[in-house]
N, C-alpha and C positions, 0 to 999 in steps of 0.2 A: 504494500500500500504506500503510495506517495513516491514511488521510484521513477515515475515518468513514462510508464508503459503506454498510456493513452496519448500523451503528448508526442512521444517519439513515433508511436504507431501511426498516428494521423499524418505526421510529416512524411514518413516513409511511404504510406499509401498514396498520398498526393503526388509524391515524387515519381513513383512507378506506375501511377494510373490505376491502382486497384482500390477496391472498397475497403474501408476500415470498419472493424466491428469490435466492440468491447463485450466480452462474454458475459460480464455481470449485467450489463444493460439488456442483453438479449434474455438472460435468465429472468430479470425483473419483468420484462414485457411478457414472457411466456407465463409467469406465475401470477402476474397482476398485483405484485407487491414488491417491496424492497428486499434486498439480500438480507439486511438486518432483521426484517420481519420474518423471512423464511427461517432463519436460524432460531429466532425467539419462539416462533409458533410451532414449527415443524422439526427443528433440530438439524444438525449437520448432515446426517445421513440422507435426509430428503434433499437438502441443498446439493450434496455431491451427486445424487442421482439426476437431478435437474441439470446440473452443470455438465455431466457426462452426455446426457441426451442432446442438450443444446449444442455443445461443441461437436459432437458426432454429426449432427445435421449441418452445421456451418462448414465443416471441412469437406463435406460432400457437394457443396455448391461451387460457385465460381471462385477463381483465385481471389484470396483476400488476405489482408493483414489482420491478424487476430490477437487482441490483447486478452490474456487470461488472468484471472484473479491471482 
């Protein structure tokens, strides 16, 4: 957290003409709530399951720069 993955990822994606995706943002969109809420309400195991499914879906799509948690 706070290492610059999203900042650098966006710059890289723009430079090479690929789409940038933040996995946490995609997880939040899929779950309809924040990562913090997923952990608080459902626990880490449910979050990790969502994370795995979202990342598996994303890497099967077009080339992209992916920032993971």
